[in-house]
N, C-alpha and C positions, 0 to 999 in steps of 0.2 A: 226772712232768712230761714234756711232749713234748720229744724230743731235738732237734727242729728249733729249739726256743727257745734252746738253748745254741749252736747253729750261728749263729743270728741275732746272739747276743751275742759271737761269736768276734772280729769286727774291733774291737769296743769293748775287750774284755779284752786283746787283743794290743797295742792302742795304749797302754793303761795300763801295760804291762810294759816295752816297748822305749823307748829314748830318743826324745825328751826327757822323756816323761811319767814313766818309771820313776825317774830321778834327781830330777826335780822333786818327785815325791811324797815322797821321803825328806826333802827340804828342808822341805816344807810340814808334815810330821809333826814334824820337829825344831822348827819354829817354834811349833807348838801345844804341844809339851812345855815350851817356855819359860814358859808361863803356869802350870805346876804348881809348887808350893812344894817338893815333895820333891826332895832333892839328887840322887837317882838319876835322876829325870826330867831334871833340869838337865844332868847329864853326858851322858845319852843324847841330849839335844837338840843339844848341840854336836857330838857324834859324827855324828849323822844329817845335820846341816846341812853339815858338812865333807865327809862321804862323798858326799852327793848332788852338791855343788858340784864336787868333784874328779872324780867320775865323769862329770859332764856335760862338763867341760873335756876329759878324756881321750878320751871317745867322740866328741867333735866334731873330733878331729884326723885328718887324712887318713892319717897314718902308722899310727894305731890301726886304721882301717878296713882298710888293706891287710893288716896283721897278722891281724886277725880273719878276713878272707876266706881267707887262706892256711892258717889254723889250724883253723877251724871247718867250712869247706865243702870238699867235693871240687872239684878244679880241672878245667876243660875248656879245650881249645885252640880257636882259631878254625877254622871249617870252610873248605874251599876248593872251588871249582867242580869240580875233579877228584875230590875226595872224593865229591861228590854223584853223579858219573857212575860212579865205581868201585863205590859201594855200591848202585847201581841204584835210587836214590831215585825215588819216584813222585809225590811232592807236597811242597810246602813248607807246613808247618802253623805258623801264628802263634798264640801264646797271648795272650789278652786281657790288657791291663794297666790297665784302668779307663777310665772316661769322665768328662768334665765335663758335668753334666746340662744346663747351658745356657751357651753362649758367646755373649754379646751381639753380638760382631763377626761371627759367622757366622749368628746368628739361630736357633740350635738346639743340640742336643747335639754334642759333639766328642770325639774320642779324647784321653785324657790324654797328656802329653808322652812318658811311657814307652811307652804303647801305640802312639803314632804312630811312635816310633823303631823299634819292632819291625816294624811294617808297612813302613816305608821300607826296612829291611834285607831283608825278604822280597822286596820289589820288585827290589832290587839282585841278589839271588840268582836270582830268576826271570828277570831280563833276560839273564843270562849263561848260565843253564842250560836255559832254555826250559820249566821245570817250572811247573805250575799252583800257585796260592796258595789255601790253605784257612785260614779264620779260626775260632777257637773262643773264644766269649765270650758269656755271657748277662748276668745281673745278679747282683751279689754278695749274700751273705746279709743284709747290712745295708742293702740298697737296696729299700725298699718302693714305690718310685715306679712310675708307669705309662709311663716313658720307654722308647724302643726298646732292644733288646738291643745289647750292644757290637758283636757281629758285624754287625748291621744298620748301625750307625754306620760301622764299618770298610768295609762294602760301598759306602756313599755316598762316603766319603773316597777310596777307591781309584779309583772312577770319576771323581771330581772332579779329583783331583790328578795321576793318572797315566793316566787313560782306560783302566783295566784292570778286569776283572771277576773276582770270586771264583769259583773252581771249585765250592767247597762252603762253606756257612756253618753252623756249629753254634751255636745261639742259646739253649740252655736251661741251660747249665752255670752253677754258682754258685761253684765253687772249682776248684782244680787237679785234684783227683781226678775230679770230674765232667767237667772238660775232657777228660781222658783217656778215661774210659769212654764218654761220649756221642759223642766223636769217633770212637772205634773202632767203635761201633755204626753210625755214619753211613758211614764210609769202607770198612770191611771188606766191607760189602754191595756195594761197587763194585769190590772187589778191590784196594783200596789199603791196604797194611800197612807199607810202607817209607817213612818220612817223615824229612824234615829238620825238626827241632823248633826254632823260633825263639822265644827268650825271653832275658831278661837273665842274665848269667853268675851272679849271686847266686841267681837262681830256678831255674837249670838243674838242680842236684842233685835237688831235690824233683820237678820236672817230669819229668826223665828217668826217675826211678824210677817215678812214677805211670804214664807212658805205656808203659814197658816192661811193667809189671804188667798193663796193660789189654790187651796183645797186640801192640803195634806193634814193629817193628824200627826203633829210633830212631838217627838220626845227629844228635847235638847241633850246633846252629848258634847259639852264644851271641853276645851283643853286650853293650856297656856294661860292660866289665871294670873292676874296681876297681884303679886305678893310683896311683902316687906323684905328689905335686905336683912343681912345677918345681924345688924346692930342699928340702933337709932342714929348713931353718928353717920354711918354710911347712907342711911335714908335721907339725910340732910345735905349730902354732897352730890354735885352733878355727876352723872354717869351716862354712858351710852345707852344702857338698858332703861334707865329712867326716862331719858329723852324719847326713846323709841316707844315706850309704853304710853307716855303722855300724848305723843303724836297720834297713835292709833286710837286712843280713847277720844280725843277731840274730833278726829275724823269721823268716828262712828256716831258721836253725839250730834255733829252737824248733819250726818246722814239721816238720823232719826228725825231731826227737826225739819229738814228740807224735802224729804221724800214721803 
């Protein structure tokens, strides 16, 4: 079977493993076991339902997300403008974070909130360092649409919101490894090998590894750090933010293990 078929399924399989889908699948399997008369299935049913429900609660807590981040992923510190100058960085490279295929209020495709945050941070770094911005992002393995690449959407957004231009746009990549390899092929031919890499802190360990392997000298410029809530009580209660952070951390941890 063609290997690209498995890559196409990658986002689907990942979604089924990480929360909330993973714990919910345990609950659903447990509910199905309830309809079996065998006592062993009945006991397994209660165990699966309890385990799935408890896991979903725990993984939805912000305190859990912070612990998972510090335990499973290498940690990076924020970059400073002086770091960019000291390391003789040549460009700020923004990693794509996805697009919304159609936003009615804008009348077309838009960057996802995560991707927009990355671009905004790159604008901040560029403003104070004078470095050009590069964007790397095509379309994911699970996106069969004929919509524009993410880098093209970012180019439009950058011009519209900040009246700035991308120095280079890499438009063909479908995952982080291709982001790195295709960006190096594009930039190295222009003599650009020292980059500040902009992506979320949870994604930085895998991205940093891929871009170093591709041949870049990488200065990590992470954003969106996983932090505690305003109180220990809130840290212990399920929240949308806690679930989202845990989901991304586990996704990136699996990516580090399997790629």
